[in-house]
C-alpha positions as CSV (number, residue, x, y, z in Angstrom):
1,M,-27.5,-17.5,-3.6
2,K,-25.6,-20.7,-3.7
3,P,-23.6,-21.6,-0.2
4,A,-20.2,-21.3,-1.9
5,E,-21.0,-17.7,-2.9
6,Y,-20.1,-16.3,0.2
7,H,-18.0,-18.7,1.8
8,L,-14.5,-20.4,0.7
9,T,-14.9,-24.1,0.7
10,E,-11.9,-25.4,-1.4
11,N,-8.8,-26.9,0.3
12,P,-6.5,-24.1,1.5
13,R,-3.4,-25.4,-0.5
14,L,-2.6,-22.0,-2.1
15,Q,-2.7,-20.5,1.3
16,R,-0.1,-23.1,2.5
17,W,2.0,-22.5,-0.6
18,F,2.1,-18.8,0.2
19,G,3.1,-19.4,3.7
20,G,5.9,-21.8,2.6
21,I,7.1,-19.3,0.0
22,G,7.2,-16.5,2.7
23,L,9.2,-18.5,5.1
24,A,11.7,-19.8,2.6
25,A,12.1,-16.3,1.4
26,L,12.7,-15.1,5.2
27,L,15.6,-17.6,5.3
28,L,17.0,-16.2,2.1
29,C,16.7,-12.7,3.8
30,A,18.7,-13.8,6.8
31,V,21.4,-14.9,4.5
32,G,21.3,-11.7,2.7
33,Y,21.4,-9.8,6.1
34,A,24.6,-11.7,7.0
35,A,26.1,-11.0,3.7
36,N,25.1,-7.3,3.2
37,P,23.2,-5.8,6.0
38,V,23.1,-2.3,4.3
39,Q,21.5,-3.7,1.2
40,F,19.2,-6.1,3.2
41,H,17.8,-3.1,5.2
42,H,17.2,-0.9,2.1
43,S,15.5,-4.0,0.3
44,W,13.4,-4.8,3.2
45,L,12.1,-1.2,3.6
46,A,10.9,-1.1,0.1
47,A,9.4,-4.4,0.0
48,H,7.6,-4.0,3.5
49,F,6.1,-0.8,2.3
50,F,5.0,-2.2,-1.1
51,V,2.9,-4.9,0.7
52,I,1.6,-2.5,3.6
53,S,0.7,0.1,1.1
54,I,-1.9,-2.3,-0.2
55,A,-3.5,-2.6,3.2
56,L,-3.3,1.0,3.8
57,G,-5.0,1.9,0.6
58,A,-7.6,-0.8,1.4
59,L,-8.1,0.8,4.9
60,I,-8.7,4.3,3.7
61,F,-11.1,3.1,1.0
62,T,-13.0,1.2,3.7
63,M,-13.5,4.3,5.7
64,I,-14.4,6.3,2.7
65,L,-17.0,3.8,1.6
66,H,-18.5,3.9,5.0
67,L,-18.7,7.7,5.0
68,T,-20.1,8.2,1.4
69,G,-22.6,5.3,2.0
70,A,-22.3,4.3,-1.8
71,T,-24.6,1.5,-2.5
72,W,-22.5,0.0,-5.5
73,S,-19.6,-0.7,-3.3
74,V,-21.2,-2.8,-0.7
75,P,-20.4,-6.2,-2.4
76,V,-16.7,-5.4,-2.5
77,R,-16.3,-3.6,0.8
78,R,-15.5,-6.9,2.8
79,L,-12.6,-7.5,0.3
80,F,-11.3,-4.0,1.3
81,E,-11.7,-5.0,4.9
82,N,-9.8,-8.2,4.7
83,L,-7.0,-6.7,2.7
84,A,-6.5,-4.1,5.5
85,A,-6.9,-6.4,8.5
86,P,-3.4,-7.9,8.7
87,M,-1.8,-4.8,10.4
88,P,-0.4,-6.6,13.3
89,L,1.6,-8.8,10.9
90,F,3.0,-5.6,9.4
91,F,4.2,-4.4,12.7
92,I,6.2,-7.5,13.2
93,L,7.6,-7.3,9.8
94,F,8.6,-3.8,10.4
95,L,10.8,-4.6,13.3
96,P,14.1,-5.3,10.9
97,V,13.7,-1.6,9.9
98,L,13.8,-0.4,13.5
99,S,16.7,-2.6,14.2
100,G,18.4,-1.3,11.0
101,V,18.0,2.5,11.5
102,H,21.7,2.9,11.6
103,E,22.1,1.3,8.2
104,L,19.2,3.3,6.6
105,Y,19.4,6.8,7.9
106,H,22.3,9.2,7.9
107,W,20.7,11.3,10.9
108,S,21.2,8.2,13.2
109,H,25.0,8.7,13.1
110,G,26.1,10.8,16.1
111,E,29.3,11.8,14.5
112,A,27.3,12.9,11.3
113,V,25.0,15.0,13.4
114,A,27.9,16.6,15.4
115,K,29.3,17.8,12.0
116,D,26.0,19.1,10.4
117,P,24.1,22.1,11.7
118,L,21.0,21.2,10.0
119,L,20.8,17.7,11.5
120,Q,21.5,19.2,14.9
121,L,18.4,21.3,14.4
122,K,16.4,18.3,13.5
123,A,17.7,16.0,16.1
124,P,14.9,16.6,18.5
125,Y,12.6,15.0,16.0
126,L,15.0,12.6,14.1
127,N,16.5,10.4,16.8
128,Q,16.1,6.8,17.2
129,V,14.0,6.8,20.3
130,F,11.4,9.2,19.0
131,F,11.4,7.4,15.6
132,A,10.7,4.1,17.3
133,V,7.8,5.7,19.4
134,R,6.3,7.4,16.4
135,T,6.3,4.0,14.3
136,V,4.6,2.3,17.3
137,I,1.7,5.0,17.3
138,Y,1.4,4.7,13.5
139,F,0.9,0.9,13.6
140,A,-1.5,1.1,16.8
141,V,-3.7,3.6,14.9
142,W,-3.8,1.6,11.6
143,T,-4.3,-1.7,13.6
144,F,-7.1,-0.3,15.7
145,L,-8.9,1.2,12.7
146,A,-8.6,-1.9,10.5
147,C,-9.7,-4.3,13.2
148,R,-12.4,-2.2,14.5
149,L,-14.1,-1.7,11.2
150,R,-13.8,-5.3,10.3
151,H,-15.1,-6.4,13.8
152,L,-18.2,-4.0,13.6
153,S,-18.8,-5.3,10.0
154,L,-18.7,-9.0,11.1
155,Q,-21.0,-8.1,13.9
156,Q,-23.5,-6.7,11.3
157,D,-23.5,-10.0,9.6
158,E,-25.1,-11.5,12.8
159,G,-28.1,-9.0,12.7
160,D,-26.9,-6.0,14.6
161,D,-27.0,-2.8,12.9
162,H,-23.5,-0.8,13.2
163,S,-24.0,1.4,10.3
164,E,-23.8,4.6,12.4
165,R,-20.8,3.3,14.6
166,L,-18.9,2.4,11.5
167,R,-19.4,5.9,10.0
168,R,-18.4,7.5,13.3
169,T,-15.3,5.4,13.4
170,S,-14.4,6.3,9.8
171,A,-15.1,9.9,10.3
172,A,-12.4,10.0,13.0
173,G,-10.3,7.4,11.3
174,V,-9.8,9.4,8.1
175,I,-8.2,12.3,10.1
176,L,-5.9,10.0,12.0
177,F,-5.0,8.1,8.9
178,A,-4.1,11.3,7.2
179,L,-1.8,12.5,9.9
180,T,0.0,9.1,10.6
181,L,0.6,8.2,7.0
182,T,2.0,11.7,6.3
183,F,4.4,11.4,9.2
184,A,5.2,7.7,8.3
185,A,6.1,9.1,4.8
186,F,8.4,11.7,6.3
187,D,10.0,9.4,8.7
188,W,10.5,6.3,6.6
189,F,11.2,7.8,3.2
190,M,11.8,11.6,3.3
191,S,14.4,11.4,6.1
192,L,16.5,8.8,4.0
193,D,18.0,12.1,2.9
194,A,17.4,14.4,6.0
195,H,18.5,17.5,4.1
196,W,15.6,17.1,1.7
197,Y,11.9,18.1,2.3
198,S,8.6,18.4,0.6
199,T,5.4,19.5,2.0
200,I,3.5,17.4,-0.6
201,F,5.4,14.2,0.0
202,G,2.6,12.6,2.3
203,L,0.0,13.0,-0.4
204,Y,2.3,11.5,-2.9
205,I,2.9,8.5,-0.7
206,F,-1.1,8.5,-0.1
207,S,-1.9,8.3,-3.8
208,G,0.4,5.4,-4.4
209,C,-1.2,3.4,-1.5
210,V,-4.7,4.0,-3.0
211,V,-3.6,2.9,-6.4
212,A,-2.1,-0.3,-5.0
213,G,-5.2,-0.9,-2.8
214,L,-7.6,-0.5,-5.7
215,A,-5.5,-2.8,-8.0
216,A,-5.3,-5.5,-5.2
217,V,-9.0,-5.5,-4.7
218,I,-9.7,-5.9,-8.4
219,L,-7.4,-8.9,-8.6
220,L,-8.7,-10.4,-5.5
221,A,-12.3,-10.1,-6.7
222,R,-11.3,-11.7,-10.1
223,H,-9.4,-14.6,-8.3
224,L,-12.4,-15.3,-6.1
225,Q,-14.9,-15.4,-8.9
226,S,-12.5,-17.7,-10.9
227,R,-12.9,-20.2,-8.0
228,G,-16.8,-19.7,-8.1
229,H,-17.3,-17.1,-5.2
230,L,-19.1,-13.8,-5.5
231,V,-20.1,-14.5,-9.1
232,E,-23.6,-13.3,-8.4
233,T,-22.6,-10.7,-6.2
234,I,-19.9,-8.6,-7.9
235,G,-20.8,-7.7,-11.4
236,I,-19.7,-5.3,-14.2
237,Q,-21.0,-2.4,-12.4
238,Q,-18.6,-2.9,-9.5
239,Y,-15.6,-3.4,-11.7
240,H,-16.5,-0.4,-13.9
241,D,-16.6,1.7,-10.9
242,L,-13.4,0.3,-9.3
243,G,-11.9,0.8,-12.9
244,K,-12.9,4.6,-12.7
245,L,-11.4,5.0,-9.3
246,L,-8.2,3.3,-10.4
247,F,-8.0,5.6,-13.4
248,A,-8.7,8.8,-11.2
249,F,-6.0,8.0,-8.6
250,T,-3.6,7.1,-11.4
251,V,-4.1,10.7,-12.4
252,F,-3.9,12.0,-8.8
253,W,-0.6,10.2,-8.3
254,A,0.7,11.8,-11.5
255,Y,-0.7,15.2,-10.4
256,M,1.1,14.9,-7.0
257,A,4.3,13.9,-8.6
258,V,4.3,16.6,-11.2
259,S,3.3,19.2,-8.4
260,Q,6.2,18.3,-6.3
261,Y,8.7,18.3,-9.1
262,F,7.6,21.7,-10.6
263,L,7.6,23.5,-7.4
264,I,11.1,22.3,-6.6
265,W,12.3,23.0,-10.1
266,Y,10.8,26.6,-9.9
267,G,12.1,27.2,-6.5
268,N,15.8,26.0,-7.7
269,I,17.0,25.6,-4.1
270,P,20.0,23.3,-3.9
271,E,18.7,21.5,-0.7
272,E,15.6,20.4,-2.8
273,T,16.9,19.9,-6.3
274,I,19.6,17.6,-5.1
275,W,16.9,14.8,-4.4
276,Y,15.8,14.8,-8.1
277,H,19.4,15.2,-9.3
278,H,20.3,11.8,-7.8
279,R,17.3,10.3,-9.6
280,W,18.3,11.8,-13.0
281,H,21.9,10.1,-12.7
282,G,23.0,7.2,-14.5
283,S,20.3,4.4,-15.1
284,W,18.0,6.2,-12.6
285,K,17.2,8.5,-15.5
286,V,15.6,5.5,-17.3
287,V,13.6,4.6,-14.1
288,S,12.3,8.2,-13.9
289,L,11.2,8.2,-17.5
290,L,9.7,4.6,-16.9
291,L,7.5,6.0,-14.0
292,V,6.3,9.0,-16.4
293,F,5.2,6.5,-19.3
294,G,4.5,3.4,-17.4
295,H,2.8,4.8,-14.2
296,F,0.9,7.5,-15.9
297,L,0.8,8.2,-19.7
298,V,0.1,4.5,-20.8
299,P,-2.5,3.7,-18.0
300,F,-4.1,7.1,-18.5
301,V,-4.6,6.7,-22.3
302,L,-5.8,3.0,-22.3
303,L,-8.0,3.3,-19.1
304,L,-9.5,6.4,-20.3
305,T,-12.0,4.4,-22.4
306,R,-15.1,2.8,-20.9
307,W,-14.3,-0.5,-22.8
308,A,-11.2,-0.9,-20.8
309,K,-12.9,-0.6,-17.5
310,R,-15.6,-3.0,-18.4
311,N,-13.3,-5.4,-20.0
312,L,-12.3,-7.7,-17.1
313,A,-9.2,-9.2,-18.5
314,V,-7.8,-5.7,-19.6
315,L,-8.7,-4.2,-16.1
316,A,-7.0,-7.1,-14.3
317,G,-4.0,-6.7,-16.6
318,F,-3.7,-3.0,-15.8
319,S,-4.0,-3.8,-12.0
320,I,-1.0,-6.1,-12.1
321,W,0.8,-3.5,-14.2
322,L,0.2,-0.6,-11.9
323,L,1.2,-2.8,-8.8
324,F,4.5,-3.3,-10.7
325,M,4.8,0.3,-11.3
326,H,4.2,1.0,-7.6
327,W,7.0,-1.3,-6.8
328,V,9.2,0.6,-9.4
329,D,8.2,3.8,-7.6
330,L,9.3,2.6,-4.2
331,Q,12.5,1.5,-5.5
332,W,12.9,4.9,-7.0
333,L,12.3,6.5,-3.6
334,V,14.5,4.3,-1.5
335,M,17.4,2.8,-3.4
336,P,19.2,6.2,-4.9
337,S,20.3,6.6,-1.2
338,L,22.3,3.3,-1.6
339,H,23.0,3.0,-5.2
340,K,23.8,6.5,-6.2
341,E,25.2,5.6,-9.7
342,G,22.2,3.8,-11.0
343,F,19.4,1.2,-10.6
344,V,20.8,-2.0,-9.3
345,F,18.5,-5.1,-8.7
346,S,19.6,-7.4,-6.0
347,W,18.5,-10.9,-5.1
348,I,17.8,-9.5,-1.8
349,D,15.1,-7.2,-3.1
350,G,13.2,-10.3,-4.6
351,A,13.8,-12.4,-1.5
352,A,12.5,-9.5,0.8
353,L,9.3,-8.9,-1.5
354,A,8.7,-12.7,-1.6
355,G,8.9,-12.9,2.0
356,C,6.6,-10.0,3.0
357,A,4.1,-10.9,0.2
358,G,4.1,-14.6,1.0
359,L,3.2,-14.0,4.8
360,Y,0.7,-11.2,3.8
361,L,-1.3,-13.5,1.4
362,K,-1.1,-16.5,3.9
363,Y,-2.8,-14.2,6.6
364,L,-5.1,-12.8,4.0
365,G,-6.1,-16.3,3.1
366,W,-6.6,-17.1,6.6
367,L,-9.0,-14.1,7.1
368,L,-11.1,-15.0,3.9
369,R,-11.9,-18.3,5.3
370,R,-13.1,-17.0,8.8
371,S,-16.0,-14.9,7.5
372,A,-18.2,-14.3,4.7
373,L,-16.9,-12.8,1.6
374,A,-19.4,-10.1,1.5
375,P,-21.0,-8.0,4.1
376,V,-24.2,-10.1,4.1
377,G,-25.7,-8.2,7.1
378,D,-25.6,-4.9,5.3
379,P,-29.2,-3.9,4.2
380,R,-28.0,-2.4,1.0
381,L,-26.4,-5.5,-0.3
382,A,-29.5,-6.7,-2.1
383,E,-30.0,-3.5,-3.9
384,A,-26.3,-3.4,-4.9
385,V,-26.5,-7.1,-6.4
386,E,-29.7,-6.0,-8.3
387,M,-27.8,-3.3,-10.0
388,N,-26.0,-6.0,-11.9
389,R,-29.1,-7.5,-13.4
């Protein structure tokens, strides 16, 4: 292999650009906070989760790859590890949400709780102190798993065999991940309307995270290869398999969405149906239909073919499109609690997204430069590379 195959060698100018964009966007967000704190906190919640969902999707897939031991995935596993690793940054970026609980969540208003018997029953769980404690636990678990798995993988590059420790960590990690992500979905999104509930909501959020993580790793691999890295390591076999997984979890996302909708439609309970009523009002109806066609039907039809999954330009295009649809999905989840009459795009939405994404990409670039781009110490790497020949 060429020396540049596994190591970034070019000037990190792009990394500096991302950092500059992120900091400039944060200054704009400060202006947005001063002008409209309620809009700012809703925008920040949606933007923050859009970015962290990529890392969460990469984290669960890192653990799945260790548990399954799939040889084909070894060349791309380090990309998943790096995408998942910036969890400490995400905790810092979540602090505005913790400080804006009063602007986001109706249950944080004491006078509202005093007048609402249902909120009174939920008060032992839905209160600001316990909300903050649970959030710290979520990030502690995710940070430990992401950093632990990457640390062991990097030690393996030095010649130590940590395959069994990586599997054991992943085995416990998938259980902890499932619990923490489910309760984070309840806390951060479902409690925006504290009267509404869905037992399948955690899986809905999980499926969106996986789609985002897979789309991001495809785009990252394509970017690195365009710069001359991993050209001989990641081949059409890896892209084809990533494409199949992207297709599968796009279908899984749709299955979760349809299952949730039809169970609520069939039950016809006012406390449940009102949530969908808000998303079928005004221009939110257009957004709902966009998700049906853009997040499922069009990708399903076009990604169904083997050709689409092996055409790298098409696969990258669909990855970008599905990331956009994931952002639309998060707007659909968060914003009806603020803009009940219809979809409204605020400049604060764009500033929050640029701020979170810019800092994430800055951190990601720093991680990519600090280690090999593939797990060179994994004994299965040579076999995986040979699959592409």
